[in-house]
C-alpha positions in Angstrom: -9.1 8.0 -23.4 -5.0 9.7 -23.9 -2.2 8.9 -20.8 0.7 10.3 -20.7 3.2 8.8 -18.4 5.8 11.8 -17.7 10.0 10.6 -16.1 10.6 14.2 -14.8 14.2 16.2 -14.7 16.1 15.6 -12.1 17.8 18.8 -11.9 17.0 20.2 -8.4 17.6 18.3 -5.6 16.1 19.1 -1.8 19.6 20.4 -1.1 23.1 20.7 -3.1 24.4 17.2 -4.0 26.7 16.4 -7.4 26.6 18.3 -10.1 24.6 17.4 -12.7 27.4 17.0 -15.1 28.5 13.9 -13.1 25.5 12.7 -12.9 25.1 12.5 -16.4 27.9 11.5 -17.0 27.0 7.8 -14.8 24.3 7.2 -17.1 20.7 7.7 -18.3 18.6 5.0 -17.1 15.1 3.8 -18.1 11.9 4.7 -16.2 11.5 1.3 -14.9 8.0 1.5 -13.2 6.8 3.6 -15.5 7.7 0.9 -18.2 6.0 -1.9 -16.4 2.3 1.0 -15.9 2.5 1.4 -19.4 3.0 -2.4 -20.5 0.2 -3.3 -18.3 -1.7 -1.2 -20.2 -0.4 -1.6 -23.2 -1.6 -5.4 -23.1 -5.5 -4.4 -21.7 -6.0 -2.3 -24.9 -7.9 -0.3 -23.1 -6.5 3.5 -23.5 -3.8 5.0 -25.4 -0.7 4.9 -23.6 2.9 6.9 -24.0 5.8 7.7 -21.8 7.9 10.8 -21.5 11.2 10.6 -20.3 12.2 14.0 -20.2 16.0 12.8 -19.1 16.5 11.1 -21.9 15.0 13.2 -24.5 16.9 16.0 -23.1 14.1 18.3 -22.3 13.8 21.8 -20.4 10.8 22.7 -18.2 9.4 24.1 -21.1 9.8 21.6 -23.7 7.8 19.4 -21.3 5.3 21.5 -20.7 5.3 21.7 -25.3 4.8 18.3 -25.4 2.1 17.8 -22.5 0.9 20.4 -25.1 1.6 19.0 -28.0 0.2 15.1 -27.0 -3.4 16.8 -25.6 -3.3 14.0 -22.6 -6.9 13.4 -20.6 -4.5 12.1 -17.5 -0.6 12.8 -17.1 0.9 10.7 -14.7 4.0 11.4 -13.2 7.3 9.4 -11.0 7.8 11.5 -8.2 11.0 11.1 -6.3 11.7 13.0 -2.4 15.2 14.0 -3.8 13.8 15.3 -6.6 10.1 16.6 -5.6 11.1 19.7 -7.0 11.1 18.5 -10.6 8.1 16.1 -10.5 5.9 19.3 -8.8 6.7 21.6 -11.9 5.6 19.3 -14.5 2.6 18.8 -12.4 2.1 22.7 -12.6 2.9 22.7 -16.4 -0.1 19.9 -16.7 -2.6 21.7 -15.1 -1.4 25.1 -16.8 -1.9 23.1 -20.1 -5.3 22.6 -19.1 -7.4 22.8 -15.8 -9.1 19.7 -17.3 -6.0 17.4 -17.6 -6.3 14.4 -14.9 -3.1 14.2 -12.8 -1.8 10.8 -11.1 1.2 11.1 -8.9 3.2 7.5 -8.1 6.5 6.4 -7.4 9.0 6.1 -4.4 7.5 9.9 -2.8 4.0 8.8 -2.4 4.6 6.2 -1.3 6.8 7.2 2.0 4.0 10.0 2.5 0.8 9.6 0.6 -1.5 12.0 2.3 1.1 14.6 1.9 1.3 14.4 -1.8 -2.7 14.4 -2.3 -2.7 17.9 -0.7 -0.4 19.4 -3.3 -3.1 21.5 -5.4 -1.8 20.2 -8.8 -2.7 16.6 -7.7 -5.4 15.2 -8.1 -4.7 11.3 -7.3 -2.1 9.6 -5.1 -1.1 6.3 -5.6 1.0 4.4 -2.4 3.2 1.7 -3.6 3.3 -0.2 -6.5 0.6 0.5 -9.0 0.4 -2.3 -11.7 -2.7 -3.7 -10.6 -4.9 -0.3 -9.5 -3.5 1.5 -12.0 -6.1 0.4 -15.0 -8.8 0.5 -12.6 -8.0 4.2 -12.1 -7.8 5.4 -15.6 -11.4 3.3 -16.4 -12.9 5.3 -13.9 -11.4 8.5 -15.0 -13.2 7.6 -18.2 -16.4 6.9 -17.1 -15.9 9.9 -14.7 -16.7 7.4 -11.8 -15.2 8.4 -8.4 -12.0 6.1 -7.1 -12.0 6.5 -3.4 -12.3 3.1 -2.2 -9.7 1.9 -4.8 -6.8 0.1 -2.3 -4.2 2.3 -2.0 -5.0 5.3 -3.8 -6.1 8.4 -1.9 -8.3 11.4 -3.8 -9.8 15.0 -2.7 -12.7 13.5 -1.9 -10.9 11.2 1.0 -7.3 12.3 1.7 -7.3 10.9 5.1 -8.6 7.3 4.6 -7.2 4.4 6.2 -4.0 3.8 3.6 -2.4 0.5 2.3 1.0 0.1 0.1 0.5 -2.1 -2.1 2.7 -4.0 -3.1 2.4 -7.1 -6.3 2.8 -10.5 -4.7 3.3 -12.2 -7.8 5.9 -10.8 -9.6 5.3 -13.1 -12.7 1.8 -11.9 -13.6 3.8 -8.5 -14.8 4.1 -8.0 -18.5 7.0 -8.5 -20.5 8.2 -4.4 -20.4 7.3 -2.9 -23.6 10.8 -1.2 -24.5 9.7 0.6 -28.1 7.9 3.0 -25.4 11.2 4.7 -24.9 14.1 5.7 -26.8 15.8 2.8 -25.7 18.7 4.0 -27.5 19.4 7.0 -25.8 20.3 4.7 -22.5 24.0 4.6 -20.9 26.1 3.1 -18.4 29.5 4.3 -17.3 29.4 1.1 -15.6 28.7 -0.8 -19.1 30.9 -1.9 -21.9 28.7 -1.1 -24.6 25.8 1.2 -25.2 23.4 1.4 -25.1 22.2 -0.4 -21.4 19.1 -0.6 -20.1 18.0 -1.7 -16.6 16.2 -4.9 -15.1 14.8 -6.3 -11.7 14.3 -10.0 -11.1 13.0 -9.4 -7.6 11.7 -6.8 -5.8 11.8 -5.9 -2.0 14.4 -6.1 0.6 13.8 -7.6 4.3 17.0 -6.2 5.8 16.8 -2.8 8.6 19.7 -0.6 7.5 19.3 2.5 9.9 19.9 5.0 6.6 17.6 3.2 4.5 13.8 4.7 4.3 12.8 1.7 2.2 14.1 -1.0 4.3 12.1 -4.2 5.8 10.4 -4.9 2.4 9.3 -8.2 1.6 11.2 -10.3 -1.1 9.4 -10.7 -3.7 11.0 -13.1 -7.2 10.1 -13.6 -10.7 10.2 -17.1 -12.6 13.7 -17.3 -14.1 12.2 -18.4 -17.9 10.1 -15.0 -17.6 13.2 -12.8 -16.8 15.5 -14.7 -19.6 12.0 -13.8 -22.0 12.7 -10.2 -21.1 16.6 -10.5 -21.9 15.6 -11.7 -24.9 13.6 -8.8 -25.9 16.5 -7.0 -25.0 19.0 -8.5 -27.4 16.8 -8.3 -30.2 16.5 -4.5 -29.7 20.5 -4.7 -29.7 21.0 -4.0 -26.2 24.0 -6.7 -24.8 24.5 -4.7 -21.2 21.7 -5.0 -18.4 22.1 -3.9 -15.1 20.2 -5.8 -12.6 18.3 -2.9 -10.5 17.5 -6.0 -7.8 19.1 -4.9 -3.7 19.8 -8.4 -3.5 20.9 -10.6 -6.4 22.6 -13.0 -4.7 20.4 -13.5 -1.3 19.2 -17.3 -2.2 21.7 -19.0 -3.9 19.6 -21.8 -5.6 17.6 -18.9 -7.1 21.3 -17.5 -9.1 21.8 -20.8 -9.8 18.1 -21.1 -11.5 19.2 -17.8 -13.2 22.2 -18.3 -14.5 21.7 -22.0 -15.5 18.5 -20.5 -17.6 21.1 -18.0 -19.2 23.2 -20.3 -20.3 20.9 -23.0 -21.8 19.5 -20.7 -23.7 22.7 -19.2 -24.8 22.3 -15.7 -24.1 25.1 -13.6 -25.3 25.0 -10.4 -23.2 27.1 -8.8 -20.0 25.3 -7.9 -16.7 26.0 -6.3 -13.3 24.3 -7.1 -10.3 24.1 -5.5 -6.6 24.7 -7.7 -3.8 25.8 -7.8 0.0 29.3 -9.0 0.9 27.4 -11.8 3.2 25.9 -13.8 0.2 28.6 -14.4 -2.4 30.9 -17.2 -2.3 33.5 -18.6 -4.8 31.0 -21.3 -6.3 28.4 -18.1 -6.8 31.1 -15.9 -8.0 32.9 -18.5 -10.7 28.8 -19.1 -12.1 27.9 -15.4 -12.3 31.2 -15.1 -14.3 30.5 -17.8 -16.6 27.1 -15.9 -17.3 28.3 -12.9 -18.4 28.7 -11.0 -15.4 30.9 -8.1 -15.8 30.6 -5.7 -12.4 29.3 -6.6 -9.2 28.0 -3.6 -6.6 28.7 -4.1 -3.1 27.2 -2.0 -0.3 29.8 -1.4 2.3 29.4 1.5 3.5 31.6 2.3 5.6 35.4 1.3 6.6 35.3 0.9 10.5 33.5 -1.5 12.8 31.8 1.2 15.0 29.8 2.8 12.1 29.3 -0.7 10.4 27.5 -1.3 14.1 25.8 1.6 14.2 24.4 1.3 10.2 23.0 -1.8 11.3 25.3 -4.1 8.9 27.6 -5.1 10.9 29.7 -6.6 7.9 33.4 -8.0 8.9 36.0 -5.7 6.8 38.3 -8.6 6.9 35.6 -11.0 4.9 34.9 -7.4 2.8 38.4 -8.0 1.6 38.4 -10.8 0.9 35.3 -11.2 -0.9 36.3 -8.1 -3.2 40.0 -10.1 -3.9 38.0 -12.9 -4.9 36.0 -11.4 -7.3 38.8 -9.5 -8.9 40.4 -12.4 -9.4 37.5 -14.0 -10.7 37.6 -11.4 -13.6 34.7 -9.5 -12.5 35.0 -5.7 -11.8 34.1 -4.7 -8.2 32.3 -1.1 -7.7 31.9 -0.2 -3.6 29.5 2.2 -1.7 30.5 4.2 0.9 28.9 6.6 3.1 30.7 9.6 4.9 29.0 11.3 8.2 26.8 9.0 10.1 25.3 9.9 13.4 28.9 10.7 15.9 31.2 10.2 12.9 34.8 11.2 13.5 37.1 13.0 10.6 39.3 10.2 11.5 36.7 7.2 10.8 35.5 9.0 7.6 39.3 8.5 6.3 39.6 5.1 7.6 36.4 4.5 5.3 38.2 6.8 2.2 41.7 4.1 3.2 40.0 1.1 3.7 38.5 1.6 0.0 41.6 2.0 -1.4 43.3 -0.7 0.3 40.6 -3.1 -1.2 41.9 -2.0 -4.6 38.1 -1.7 -6.0 37.6 -0.3 -9.4 34.5 1.8 -9.0 33.9 3.3 -5.6 31.3 5.8 -4.9 31.2 8.4 -1.7 27.7 9.8 -1.1 27.7 12.0 2.2 24.9 10.3 4.8 21.3 12.0 4.3 19.1 12.0 7.6 16.2 10.1 5.5 13.0 10.5 6.2 11.0 7.7 8.2 14.8 6.0 8.9 16.3 5.2 12.2 18.9 8.0 12.0 16.2 10.7 11.4 14.3 9.3 14.5 17.7 9.2 16.5 18.0 13.0 15.4 14.9 13.6 16.9 15.5 11.4 20.4 19.0 13.0 20.9 17.0 16.0 20.7 19.9 17.4 17.2 16.1 18.3 15.6 13.8 20.7 16.3 11.3 20.7 13.5 10.5 18.3 10.5 12.7 19.2 7.6 11.1 16.6 5.5 7.1 17.6 6.5 8.0 21.2 5.5 9.9 20.6 2.1 7.4 18.6 1.0 4.7 21.2 1.8 6.2 23.4 -0.3 8.9 21.1 -2.9 9.7 24.2 -4.5 11.8 25.6 -1.1 15.0 23.8 -0.7 16.2 21.9 2.5 19.4 23.8 4.3 21.0 20.7 5.7 19.8 17.1 5.7 23.0 16.5 7.7 23.8 15.1 10.9 23.1 18.4 12.6 27.0 18.2 14.4 28.6 18.5 11.3 30.0 22.0 10.9 28.8 23.3 7.1 30.5 22.4 4.0 32.7 20.0 6.5 31.4 16.6 4.6 31.4 18.1 1.2 35.3 18.6 1.6 35.2 15.2 3.0 33.8 13.8 -0.3 36.0 15.4 -2.3 38.6 14.5 -0.6 37.6 10.7 -0.7 37.2 10.8 -4.4 40.4 12.6 -5.5 42.2 10.3 -2.9 40.7 7.3 -4.8 41.0 8.2 -8.3 43.4 10.5 -8.8 46.4 8.2 -7.8 48.9 6.5 -9.9 47.7 2.9 -9.6 44.1 3.8 -10.1 44.9 5.1 -13.7 47.2 2.8 -15.0 45.5 0.5 -13.9 41.8 1.1 -15.5 42.1 4.0 -17.7 44.5 3.1 -19.6 45.4 -0.8 -19.9 41.9 -2.2 -19.0 39.2 0.4 -20.5 38.9 0.3 -24.6 38.9 3.5 -26.6 35.0 4.1 -26.2 35.0 3.6 -22.4 38.1 5.8 -22.0 36.4 8.6 -23.7 33.7 8.2 -21.2 35.6 8.0 -18.7 37.6 10.5 -19.2 34.2 12.7 -20.0 33.7 12.1 -16.0 36.5 12.6 -14.7 37.1 16.0 -16.4 33.7 16.7 -15.1 34.9 15.6 -11.4 38.0 18.0 -11.7 36.0 20.9 -12.9 33.4 20.3 -9.8 35.4 19.9 -7.2 38.0 22.6 -8.4 40.9 21.0 -8.7 41.0 21.0 -12.9 43.4 24.6 -12.8 45.4 23.0 -9.8 46.0 19.9 -11.7 46.5 20.7 -15.3 47.1 24.7 -14.9 44.1 25.5 -17.0 
């Protein structure tokens, strides 16, 4: 049986956001979830599996539909993301236009959050809630044999859309295969945060046990993969000429013993690669930073989010801001680049508090900073807070996911005037990036010629999208 797994475009967010030129300059990353599913099936050898990454291949909707028609798949599986549900939905529609006989599977973060609503979409035949590696093969076998799927755990069907559903979770990550990266156009993946391209992403663990008020995926069990298997996978990338890896674990340094196991294995095998990690300020110290640097760490991405104590508490992060500054300074002194994530527009946050966050990012002397407008994401404390305080009268997420081609007007905290948060976001980026100290230190002195071209292109699109290019250049 022929199976085509599709990573859809991300061109039509549920509400206005950064221009796609800025997002594309940030990087193009491989669809890890689809890779694991496909690699599992390649190992089983029962079905013909292909992956279509529409983003990496630069396809438009017509191009996606043509590829589906050319491939003539029996099954099409699509990763759905709530913020870009409309894009995934268009792919499902395209599959059914090509042939009503194509069986469509919906998986990914969106069906995990909204399994029942997903199966109600007319173009979805089956919806999977959670991590599908263990059930995917069984689903394909039953589809081929025309047997019902109603009793497969975590899977919803048109025949039984309201059955009790439990989120699937791979408990033992060591059972996952080494992914077959040749299923993708691996030379097309890149990141503005890497020193060289092509680059890739991988995860050595899954889950995050913490409960940040803005996060819809909070409070999931942390599971880890054996260090030797992680190193085995890295070797497959190195053999393909990929020497920059972005670890997308939410909490790479949560357990220091684990960090030591990974880094010791990298060093023992003499793996020559650069890597970036994501982690919490609370989970690093001088010894860990030194070990990461020795092992090839190029950049650490910290979730800081706010520069005020009050908003830190509201977010349920509770970071000590003085500790934040010390950790960033310690990281920079070790020769590792620093990257901070920040959010503007939490419930009841004032303009003064947002400016304090911008100022804090600047004072920390971060190498990179991203300022996101806070969205009231589904099934978060922030979203529930809006209802409890009578700020919202209807569940706009339920309305959107029932009709994903109709965007949401406003997913921000309702008290903010229209356009205010967008202006604050522009202000944050211009104050942080377009100052003499930053330009001198990071766009001239440190960056290689190749990186300078990449960053200059990104800067151009930021200037253009924020309406600053003409003001600064006169053009």
